[in-house]
MIBA-322133 format. One record per residue (C-alpha): residue number from 1; residue in one letter; x, y, z. Coordinates in pm, 1 decimal, m for minus. Each point is the difference from the previous one (the first is absolute). Layout:
<recs>
{rec NUM; 'A'; {X; Y; Z}}
...
</recs>
This chain:
<recs>
{rec 1; 'M'; {412.8; 4900.5; 2273.4}}
{rec 2; 'A'; {290.1; 96.9; m225.1}}
{rec 3; 'S'; {m86.0; 132.4; m343.9}}
{rec 4; 'A'; {2.8; m255.9; m279.8}}
{rec 5; 'R'; {316.5; 149.2; m149.7}}
{rec 6; 'D'; {190.2; 12.4; 331.1}}
{rec 7; 'W'; {m111.4; m351.6; 86.5}}
{rec 8; 'L'; {126.7; m135.0; m331.6}}
{rec 9; 'I'; {327.9; 192.6; 22.3}}
{rec 10; 'D'; {47.5; m155.7; 343.3}}
{rec 11; 'G'; {m31.2; m346.7; m156.4}}
{rec 12; 'A'; {m371.9; m62.9; 67.0}}
{rec 13; 'P'; {51.8; m116.6; 361.1}}
{rec 14; 'G'; {m248.4; m264.5; 108.1}}
{rec 15; 'A'; {m70.0; m114.5; m356.9}}
{rec 16; 'I'; {172.2; m316.0; m118.7}}
{rec 17; 'T'; {m180.6; m108.7; m314.4}}
{rec 18; 'S'; {m88.1; 186.0; m319.5}}
{rec 19; 'P'; {m375.4; 2.6; 80.1}}
{rec 20; 'E'; {76.9; 150.4; 341.3}}
{rec 21; 'V'; {216.4; 273.5; m151.4}}
{rec 22; 'F'; {m261.9; 84.5; m261.5}}
{rec 23; 'A'; {m282.4; 0.8; 254.7}}
{rec 24; 'G'; {204.0; 214.0; 242.4}}
{rec 25; 'T'; {68.3; 254.4; m274.1}}
{rec 26; 'C'; {m365.5; 25.1; m101.0}}
{rec 27; 'E'; {m119.0; 24.0; 359.7}}
{rec 28; 'R'; {241.7; 282.3; 80.7}}
{rec 29; 'L'; {m96.0; 191.7; m312.0}}
{rec 30; 'R'; {m365.3; m38.2; 89.4}}
{rec 31; 'D'; {64.5; 110.7; 359.3}}
{rec 32; 'A'; {163.5; 311.2; m146.2}}
{rec 33; 'G'; {m324.7; 83.4; m180.6}}
{rec 34; 'V'; {58.6; m154.1; m342.4}}
{rec 35; 'P'; {m336.8; m159.3; m90.8}}
{rec 36; 'I'; {128.0; m337.5; m120.2}}
{rec 37; 'A'; {m288.0; m246.1; m22.9}}
{rec 38; 'R'; {189.4; m270.9; m184.2}}
{rec 39; 'A'; {356.8; m60.6; m117.2}}
{rec 40; 'E'; {178.1; m250.7; m221.3}}
{rec 41; 'A'; {367.2; m79.7; m51.2}}
{rec 42; 'Y'; {159.2; m214.7; m267.9}}
{rec 43; 'V'; {358.4; m121.1; 27.3}}
{rec 44; 'R'; {147.9; m218.5; m271.5}}
{rec 45; 'T'; {238.1; m272.2; 110.9}}
{rec 46; 'L'; {245.8; m268.5; m111.8}}
{rec 47; 'H'; {m173.2; m334.0; 43.8}}
{rec 48; 'P'; {m40.8; m302.8; m230.4}}
{rec 49; 'Q'; {m377.8; m10.5; 55.6}}
{rec 50; 'F'; {m110.2; 352.9; 88.4}}
{rec 51; 'A'; {33.6; 330.8; m182.4}}
{rec 52; 'G'; {m41.6; 202.0; 317.1}}
{rec 53; 'R'; {m208.2; 80.9; 304.4}}
{rec 54; 'A'; {m310.0; 213.7; 37.7}}
{rec 55; 'F'; {m108.2; 166.4; 326.2}}
{rec 56; 'V'; {m340.0; 152.1; 81.2}}
{rec 57; 'W'; {m75.0; 212.4; 308.5}}
{rec 58; 'R'; {m324.7; 145.7; 132.2}}
{rec 59; 'P'; {m57.0; 181.8; 330.2}}
{rec 60; 'G'; {m75.0; m232.7; 286.9}}
{rec 61; 'Q'; {90.9; m310.4; m197.8}}
{rec 62; 'A'; {314.8; m210.2; m16.9}}
{rec 63; 'C'; {217.1; 67.5; m301.8}}
{rec 64; 'T'; {m29.0; m293.0; m239.3}}
{rec 65; 'A'; {275.4; m129.6; m225.9}}
{rec 66; 'C'; {m10.2; m242.0; m290.8}}
{rec 67; 'E'; {233.7; m128.9; m270.4}}
{rec 68; 'A'; {m61.6; 53.3; m370.7}}
{rec 69; 'D'; {99.1; m279.0; m237.3}}
{rec 70; 'H'; {220.1; 59.8; m301.9}}
{rec 71; 'G'; {m230.3; 87.1; m286.7}}
{rec 72; 'A'; {m241.4; 175.6; 234.4}}
{rec 73; 'D'; {m38.5; 373.7; m51.4}}
{rec 74; 'L'; {162.5; 137.5; 314.4}}
{rec 75; 'G'; {m198.5; 317.9; 23.6}}
{rec 76; 'A'; {m285.8; m16.3; m250.6}}
{rec 77; 'A'; {90.6; 126.5; m345.3}}
{rec 78; 'S'; {m244.9; 288.1; 30.0}}
{rec 79; 'S'; {104.4; 104.0; 349.0}}
{rec 80; 'P'; {207.5; 295.6; 120.7}}
{rec 81; 'I'; {241.0; m260.7; 142.0}}
{rec 82; 'R'; {71.9; m123.4; m351.7}}
{rec 83; 'Q'; {53.5; 358.8; m112.4}}
{rec 84; 'V'; {261.8; 44.3; 272.8}}
{rec 85; 'F'; {173.4; m321.7; m105.0}}
{rec 86; 'E'; {18.0; 118.3; m359.4}}
{rec 87; 'T'; {84.2; 368.7; 47.8}}
{rec 88; 'G'; {164.8; 20.8; 341.7}}
{rec 89; 'R'; {m219.3; 303.0; 78.4}}
{rec 90; 'A'; {m296.0; 65.7; 228.0}}
{rec 91; 'H'; {m340.9; m57.2; m150.7}}
{rec 92; 'R'; {m328.3; 138.7; 138.3}}
{rec 93; 'N'; {m361.2; m74.8; m85.0}}
{rec 94; 'R'; {m298.8; 184.7; 143.7}}
{rec 95; 'L'; {m299.2; m230.0; 14.8}}
{rec 96; 'G'; {m289.4; 244.7; m13.5}}
{rec 97; 'A'; {m233.1; 83.1; m285.1}}
{rec 98; 'G'; {161.5; m1.6; m342.2}}
{rec 99; 'R'; {286.7; m217.2; 114.1}}
{rec 100; 'D'; {184.4; m240.4; m224.7}}
{rec 101; 'S'; {m159.2; m343.1; m8.0}}
{rec 102; 'T'; {227.8; m302.3; 21.4}}
{rec 103; 'P'; {m60.7; m333.3; 172.0}}
{rec 104; 'Y'; {236.1; 93.0; 282.3}}
{rec 105; 'L'; {m140.9; 349.8; 55.3}}
{rec 106; 'D'; {m355.5; m131.6; m17.7}}
{rec 107; 'E'; {85.9; m254.5; 268.9}}
{rec 108; 'V'; {158.4; 261.3; 225.9}}
{rec 109; 'A'; {m293.3; 238.7; m49.1}}
{rec 110; 'A'; {m239.0; m282.2; 90.5}}
{rec 111; 'L'; {178.6; m21.4; 336.6}}
{rec 112; 'G'; {m103.1; 360.4; 63.4}}
{rec 113; 'M'; {334.8; 162.5; m83.5}}
{rec 114; 'T'; {7.7; 349.9; m147.0}}
{rec 115; 'D'; {371.0; 46.1; m67.4}}
{rec 116; 'T'; {303.8; m219.6; m55.6}}
{rec 117; 'I'; {364.9; 91.4; m38.9}}
{rec 118; 'A'; {277.3; m246.2; m78.4}}
{rec 119; 'L'; {355.0; 91.7; 96.3}}
{rec 120; 'P'; {328.9; m168.8; m91.9}}
{rec 121; 'L'; {203.6; m196.8; 251.9}}
{rec 122; 'R'; {351.1; 48.4; m136.0}}
{rec 123; 'F'; {265.5; m247.6; 105.5}}
{rec 124; 'T'; {369.7; 82.7; m11.6}}
{rec 125; 'S'; {34.4; m277.2; m260.4}}
{rec 126; 'G'; {m207.9; 209.5; m240.6}}
{rec 127; 'E'; {m306.2; m222.2; 32.6}}
{rec 128; 'V'; {m334.4; 177.4; 21.0}}
{rec 129; 'H'; {m280.5; m144.4; 210.6}}
{rec 130; 'A'; {m319.9; 178.7; 99.9}}
{rec 131; 'V'; {m243.2; 105.9; 270.6}}
{rec 132; 'A'; {m354.4; 125.5; m60.7}}
{rec 133; 'F'; {m185.0; 208.0; 260.4}}
{rec 134; 'Q'; {m378.7; 41.5; m31.2}}
{rec 135; 'S'; {m249.4; 229.6; 168.9}}
{rec 136; 'D'; {m375.7; m19.8; 41.9}}
{rec 137; 'R'; {m35.0; 366.0; 100.9}}
{rec 138; 'E'; {m197.9; 224.4; m231.8}}
{rec 139; 'G'; {252.5; 187.8; m208.6}}
{rec 140; 'G'; {274.2; m249.6; 75.4}}
{rec 141; 'F'; {348.8; 99.1; 114.7}}
{rec 142; 'A'; {110.1; 360.3; 50.8}}
{rec 143; 'D'; {337.5; 117.5; m131.9}}
{rec 144; 'A'; {152.7; 8.2; 349.3}}
{rec 145; 'E'; {m113.0; m357.9; 61.4}}
{rec 146; 'I'; {154.4; m117.9; m324.4}}
{rec 147; 'A'; {322.6; 171.9; 103.8}}
{rec 148; 'A'; {m10.5; m188.6; 332.4}}
{rec 149; 'M'; {m37.0; m330.6; m182.9}}
{rec 150; 'E'; {278.7; 88.4; m241.1}}
{rec 151; 'G'; {216.4; 92.7; 299.1}}
{rec 152; 'V'; {1.6; m354.1; 137.3}}
{rec 153; 'M'; {88.4; m173.3; m325.4}}
{rec 154; 'A'; {379.1; 34.0; 25.2}}
{rec 155; 'P'; {33.4; m150.9; 351.2}}
{rec 156; 'L'; {m271.7; m256.2; m77.8}}
{rec 157; 'S'; {196.3; m101.2; m309.9}}
{rec 158; 'R'; {313.3; m61.6; 208.0}}
{rec 159; 'I'; {m184.3; m218.4; 251.5}}
{rec 160; 'A'; {m187.3; m180.3; m277.7}}
{rec 161; 'E'; {324.7; m68.6; m185.3}}
{rec 162; 'I'; {167.7; m143.9; 309.1}}
{rec 163; 'L'; {m296.3; m229.5; 63.1}}
{rec 164; 'A'; {m22.8; m94.3; m368.4}}
{rec 165; 'L'; {370.9; m87.1; m14.3}}
{rec 166; 'R'; {m35.8; m211.8; 311.7}}
{rec 167; 'R'; {m297.8; m178.1; m149.5}}
{rec 168; 'T'; {179.1; m46.0; m332.7}}
{rec 169; 'A'; {297.6; m156.2; 178.3}}
{rec 170; 'T'; {m235.7; m237.0; 180.3}}
{rec 171; 'N'; {m187.0; m83.1; m322.9}}
{rec 172; 'V'; {318.4; m70.1; m195.1}}
{rec 173; 'L'; {155.0; m213.7; 272.8}}
{rec 174; 'T'; {m324.3; m192.0; 48.1}}
{rec 175; 'A'; {m27.2; m60.7; m374.3}}
{rec 176; 'Y'; {357.8; m116.3; m44.4}}
{rec 177; 'V'; {102.3; m167.9; 326.4}}
{rec 178; 'G'; {m329.4; m61.3; 185.3}}
{rec 179; 'R'; {m193.6; 170.4; 276.6}}
{rec 180; 'D'; {187.5; m143.8; 298.6}}
{rec 181; 'A'; {342.0; 21.7; m164.8}}
{rec 182; 'G'; {m74.6; 355.2; m116.4}}
{rec 183; 'A'; {m99.5; 103.6; 351.4}}
{rec 184; 'R'; {325.0; m146.9; 133.4}}
{rec 185; 'V'; {204.1; 190.8; m257.9}}
{rec 186; 'L'; {m176.5; 327.9; 84.5}}
{rec 187; 'A'; {60.6; m72.0; 367.9}}
{rec 188; 'G'; {374.6; m7.6; m65.5}}
{rec 189; 'K'; {79.3; m360.8; m89.0}}
{rec 190; 'I'; {219.4; 108.7; m292.1}}
{rec 191; 'R'; {347.7; m124.2; 84.8}}
{rec 192; 'R'; {141.7; m303.4; m174.4}}
{rec 193; 'G'; {m16.0; m288.3; 244.2}}
{rec 194; 'D'; {m299.2; 141.3; 189.5}}
{rec 195; 'I'; {m181.5; m331.9; 34.3}}
{rec 196; 'E'; {m232.6; m169.2; 242.0}}
{rec 197; 'E'; {m33.5; m374.2; 45.9}}
{rec 198; 'I'; {m365.5; m93.7; 6.2}}
{rec 199; 'E'; {m211.5; m310.8; m38.7}}
{rec 200; 'A'; {m260.7; 36.3; m269.2}}
{rec 201; 'A'; {m211.3; m189.7; m248.7}}
{rec 202; 'I'; {164.4; 12.6; m342.9}}
{rec 203; 'W'; {m173.7; 3.7; m337.2}}
{rec 204; 'F'; {190.3; m77.3; m319.2}}
{rec 205; 'S'; {m187.2; m22.9; m328.6}}
{rec 206; 'D'; {101.5; m50.7; m360.3}}
{rec 207; 'M'; {m175.1; m5.0; m334.8}}
{rec 208; 'R'; {m37.1; m326.3; m189.1}}
{rec 209; 'G'; {123.3; 2.3; m360.4}}
{rec 210; 'F'; {169.7; 340.0; 22.1}}
{rec 211; 'T'; {287.3; m92.1; m232.4}}
{rec 212; 'A'; {m238.4; m114.3; m273.4}}
{rec 213; 'L'; {m213.3; 311.0; 45.9}}
{rec 214; 'S'; {306.8; 223.6; m27.2}}
{rec 215; 'N'; {107.3; m171.5; m320.5}}
{rec 216; 'E'; {m342.0; 16.1; m162.6}}
{rec 217; 'R'; {m122.6; 347.5; 98.8}}
{rec 218; 'T'; {128.0; 354.7; m33.5}}
{rec 219; 'P'; {154.5; 160.7; 309.9}}
{rec 220; 'S'; {m304.4; 222.1; 47.8}}
{rec 221; 'E'; {m231.9; m302.3; m15.5}}
{rec 222; 'V'; {216.3; m186.6; 252.0}}
{rec 223; 'I'; {m12.6; 296.1; 239.6}}
{rec 224; 'E'; {m377.4; 20.8; m41.0}}
{rec 225; 'R'; {m34.8; m368.2; 94.9}}
{rec 226; 'L'; {232.2; 40.7; 297.5}}
{rec 227; 'N'; {m201.7; 296.7; 122.3}}
{rec 228; 'E'; {m316.3; m208.9; m22.1}}
{rec 229; 'L'; {173.3; m279.2; 189.3}}
{rec 230; 'F'; {115.3; 229.5; 277.8}}
{rec 231; 'D'; {m345.0; 161.4; 14.7}}
{rec 232; 'C'; {m133.1; m341.1; 104.4}}
{rec 233; 'Q'; {248.0; m17.7; 287.2}}
{rec 234; 'L'; {68.8; 346.4; 143.3}}
{rec 235; 'P'; {m353.7; 84.1; 118.4}}
{rec 236; 'A'; {m23.4; m337.8; 173.5}}
{rec 237; 'I'; {340.3; 35.9; 166.1}}
{rec 238; 'E'; {m70.8; 351.6; 124.1}}
{rec 239; 'R'; {m354.3; m87.4; 108.0}}
{rec 240; 'Y'; {144.2; m248.1; 249.2}}
{rec 241; 'G'; {278.0; 220.8; 129.7}}
{rec 242; 'G'; {280.4; m121.6; m225.0}}
{rec 243; 'E'; {286.7; 212.1; m126.7}}
{rec 244; 'V'; {116.0; m35.8; m361.4}}
{rec 245; 'L'; {376.2; 46.5; 4.3}}
{rec 246; 'K'; {118.2; m76.5; m349.5}}
{rec 247; 'F'; {m94.3; m87.7; m355.1}}
{rec 248; 'I'; {261.9; m232.1; m146.5}}
{rec 249; 'G'; {m85.5; m14.5; m369.1}}
{rec 250; 'D'; {m315.0; m210.2; 2.2}}
{rec 251; 'G'; {46.2; m84.0; 368.3}}
{rec 252; 'L'; {m122.2; 168.8; 316.5}}
{rec 253; 'L'; {139.5; m3.9; 353.3}}
{rec 254; 'A'; {m220.7; 103.0; 291.1}}
{rec 255; 'I'; {m4.6; m45.8; 374.7}}
{rec 256; 'F'; {m275.4; m2.2; 259.5}}
{rec 257; 'P'; {153.0; 153.4; 316.5}}
{rec 258; 'P'; {m111.5; m160.9; 326.5}}
{rec 259; 'R'; {m189.7; 300.8; 133.8}}
{rec 260; 'H'; {m242.5; m231.3; 179.2}}
{rec 261; 'G'; {213.0; m313.7; 27.8}}
{rec 262; 'L'; {129.5; m259.6; m244.3}}
{rec 263; 'R'; {m325.2; m196.3; m9.7}}
{rec 264; 'A'; {m192.4; 308.9; m111.8}}
{rec 265; 'C'; {252.4; 102.2; m264.8}}
{rec 266; 'C'; {8.4; m354.8; m143.7}}
{rec 267; 'A'; {m381.2; m11.8; m6.9}}
{rec 268; 'N'; {0.8; 335.6; m178.0}}
{rec 269; 'A'; {251.4; m118.4; m258.1}}
{rec 270; 'L'; {m206.8; m310.9; m71.2}}
{rec 271; 'A'; {m320.2; 204.9; m30.2}}
{rec 272; 'A'; {175.8; 242.8; m235.0}}
{rec 273; 'S'; {116.4; m290.3; m219.8}}
{rec 274; 'R'; {m359.9; m121.3; m32.2}}
{rec 275; 'D'; {m119.8; 348.4; m96.0}}
{rec 276; 'A'; {283.0; 38.4; m252.2}}
{rec 277; 'M'; {m88.6; m327.5; m167.6}}
{rec 278; 'A'; {m367.6; 97.2; m6.8}}
{rec 279; 'A'; {93.6; 331.1; m164.6}}
{rec 280; 'L'; {208.8; m187.9; m255.9}}
{rec 281; 'A'; {m292.4; m230.5; m79.2}}
{rec 282; 'E'; {m225.7; 302.7; m52.9}}
{rec 283; 'R'; {259.6; 161.4; m225.1}}
{rec 284; 'N'; {42.9; m316.2; m207.4}}
{rec 285; 'A'; {m377.3; m40.2; m34.8}}
{rec 286; 'R'; {m10.8; 340.8; m169.1}}
{rec 287; 'S'; {296.4; m59.0; m231.9}}
{rec 288; 'P'; {88.7; m264.8; m258.1}}
{rec 289; 'D'; {364.9; 51.5; 96.3}}
{rec 290; 'A'; {23.9; m201.3; 323.7}}
{rec 291; 'L'; {274.4; 79.4; 250.7}}
{rec 292; 'R'; {133.0; m211.0; 286.7}}
{rec 293; 'F'; {231.4; 51.5; 292.2}}
{rec 294; 'G'; {118.4; m203.4; 296.0}}
{rec 295; 'I'; {20.1; 115.2; 362.6}}
{rec 296; 'A'; {231.0; m132.9; 269.6}}
{rec 297; 'L'; {m71.2; 71.9; 367.2}}
{rec 298; 'H'; {259.4; m40.3; 272.6}}
{rec 299; 'V'; {65.9; 142.9; 344.4}}
{rec 300; 'G'; {335.8; 68.8; 157.5}}
{rec 301; 'E'; {259.2; 254.1; 105.6}}
{rec 302; 'V'; {114.1; 261.5; m250.5}}
{rec 303; 'A'; {232.9; 297.9; 2.9}}
{rec 304; 'Y'; {m225.4; 294.7; m86.4}}
{rec 305; 'G'; {161.8; 328.6; m96.2}}
{rec 306; 'N'; {258.5; 176.0; m217.8}}
{rec 307; 'I'; {255.0; m171.7; m220.3}}
{rec 308; 'G'; {192.7; 123.6; m302.9}}
{rec 309; 'G'; {278.7; 233.6; m101.3}}
{rec 310; 'A'; {105.0; 317.8; 175.3}}
{rec 311; 'W'; {m220.5; 219.0; m222.3}}
{rec 312; 'R'; {m271.5; m241.7; m112.8}}
{rec 313; 'L'; {m196.5; m200.3; 253.9}}
{rec 314; 'D'; {m286.4; m244.4; m7.1}}
{rec 315; 'F'; {m243.6; m61.1; 285.9}}
{rec 316; 'T'; {m74.6; m371.1; m6.1}}
{rec 317; 'C'; {23.3; m323.2; 196.6}}
{rec 318; 'I'; {255.0; m274.7; m39.0}}
{rec 319; 'G'; {84.2; m324.2; 174.2}}
{rec 320; 'R'; {m29.2; m376.0; m18.7}}
{rec 321; 'A'; {m376.3; 23.3; 40.5}}
{rec 322; 'V'; {m29.5; 215.6; m313.9}}
{rec 323; 'N'; {216.9; m245.3; m192.9}}
{rec 324; 'L'; {m219.7; m291.4; 108.4}}
{rec 325; 'A'; {m314.3; 185.4; m108.7}}
{rec 326; 'A'; {151.8; 64.1; m343.0}}
{rec 327; 'R'; {93.9; m368.3; m39.2}}
{rec 328; 'L'; {m340.7; m111.6; 120.7}}
{rec 329; 'E'; {m165.8; 213.3; m267.3}}
{rec 330; 'T'; {182.2; m194.0; m273.1}}
{rec 331; 'L'; {m189.4; m310.2; 116.6}}
{rec 332; 'T'; {m343.9; 149.6; m70.6}}
{rec 333; 'G'; {26.5; m69.1; m371.0}}
{rec 334; 'A'; {167.6; m338.1; 43.7}}
{rec 335; 'T'; {m268.9; m123.3; 240.9}}
{rec 336; 'G'; {m297.1; 166.1; m173.6}}
{rec 337; 'N'; {m89.5; 203.0; 308.5}}
{rec 338; 'D'; {m54.3; 374.7; m24.7}}
{rec 339; 'V'; {77.1; 54.9; 369.5}}
{rec 340; 'L'; {255.6; m190.2; 207.6}}
{rec 341; 'A'; {101.6; 57.0; 360.6}}
{rec 342; 'S'; {297.3; m117.0; 201.8}}
{rec 343; 'A'; {m9.3; m235.3; 297.0}}
{rec 344; 'A'; {70.6; 291.3; 236.2}}
{rec 345; 'F'; {m293.5; 194.3; m146.7}}
{rec 346; 'A'; {m230.8; m303.2; 14.9}}
{rec 347; 'Q'; {92.1; m68.6; 361.7}}
{rec 348; 'I'; {m106.6; 349.5; 103.1}}
{rec 349; 'C'; {m294.0; 52.7; m231.1}}
{rec 350; 'G'; {m162.6; m340.6; m44.4}}
{rec 351; 'D'; {m275.3; m44.6; m261.3}}
{rec 352; 'L'; {260.9; m150.2; m236.6}}
{rec 353; 'E'; {65.0; m350.2; m130.3}}
{rec 354; 'R'; {333.8; m159.5; m74.1}}
{rec 355; 'V'; {107.4; m31.8; m364.4}}
{rec 356; 'G'; {337.8; m165.0; 54.4}}
{rec 357; 'E'; {371.8; 62.7; 45.1}}
{rec 358; 'F'; {217.7; 136.7; m277.9}}
{rec 359; 'A'; {366.9; 63.6; m62.3}}
{rec 360; 'V'; {68.6; 362.5; m88.5}}
{rec 361; 'K'; {312.7; 186.0; m99.0}}
{rec 362; 'G'; {205.0; 142.6; 287.0}}
{rec 363; 'F'; {m150.2; m217.9; 274.9}}
{rec 364; 'A'; {167.7; m320.0; 109.5}}
{rec 365; 'E'; {m319.1; m159.1; 130.7}}
{rec 366; 'P'; {m328.4; m36.2; m190.1}}
{rec 367; 'I'; {m264.7; 253.7; 93.2}}
{rec 368; 'A'; {m359.9; m88.8; 75.5}}
{rec 369; 'A'; {m276.2; 175.8; m193.3}}
{rec 370; 'F'; {m363.6; 46.3; 102.5}}
{rec 371; 'R'; {m300.3; 131.5; m190.4}}
{rec 372; 'P'; {m321.8; 167.1; 118.4}}
{rec 373; 'R'; {m286.8; m237.6; 58.2}}
{rec 374; 'A'; {m269.7; 19.1; m263.4}}
</recs>
């Protein structure tokens, strides 16, 4: 087996994910005689929900990874990891008699560790992340073993930075254009006009009374209400395999791709609408400031892909079906129904009852609207 340093310099062949790279590094150091009994790594990231990722490795066990929320202390305040974050320098703690007592060190000592050393992972961007190696051998790490661990940090930092940048790109694209659209962009669908014609269930929602709210509340209060409104919808949409494509002021456009056929994607869209309305009811029960929104469900062919200017693109879907969904949504308030579906959607999905036919802007013939059965 190649040494840990050579393996990392060679690009960590055979390892694809961050946990695999970290585990491979620890295993190779241990095979070289470095008595690592436990290791942790903390890499901060750019994500709207998470401050970073934490990895924990122990011999003979799979390396585990978890996300830390914003506001969480990524690397406990009393830990050597936190010292590395703050100083950019290595920090060592022997855990024998007379050691310093902090919650973190007490916890590590309770695991049977005798020595811990945290080392900086320095990215070319100037960011400092950290790795902590721990030993359970009496006397802890020898100087030559510490040198071996320090010797892998530069190549490990390069691999970690590449993986972190890749993950950041995925996180940002997922947050701003959606998981499926982001994956398509990363796969090379970046040219203007790169589109695909697909049939999908379409979701278009809009807030009731948004103009009045905007006139009566401060901008920050309006944004807070919109966030609450979208929080009722996004989890439901994503839970049932939907893809949120765009926020249009107080409106939301999403599609449910037909991964398992049109009947399944329509059933998923209808189920998501029920969950969204249930979440709204729960939110309103907790607040004296009631919110409402309407949802239109349709199914049809859309052009899904890149549109825009030469240097500024948007990944979205357009087409007559999207226009019909938007017009159908305007009928939710007029008819007093929170959820309305088109005739095409009702024909595929069922479990809907006819409300009537209505003239809408941009369509020569009236469109039929259906609502979920009680």
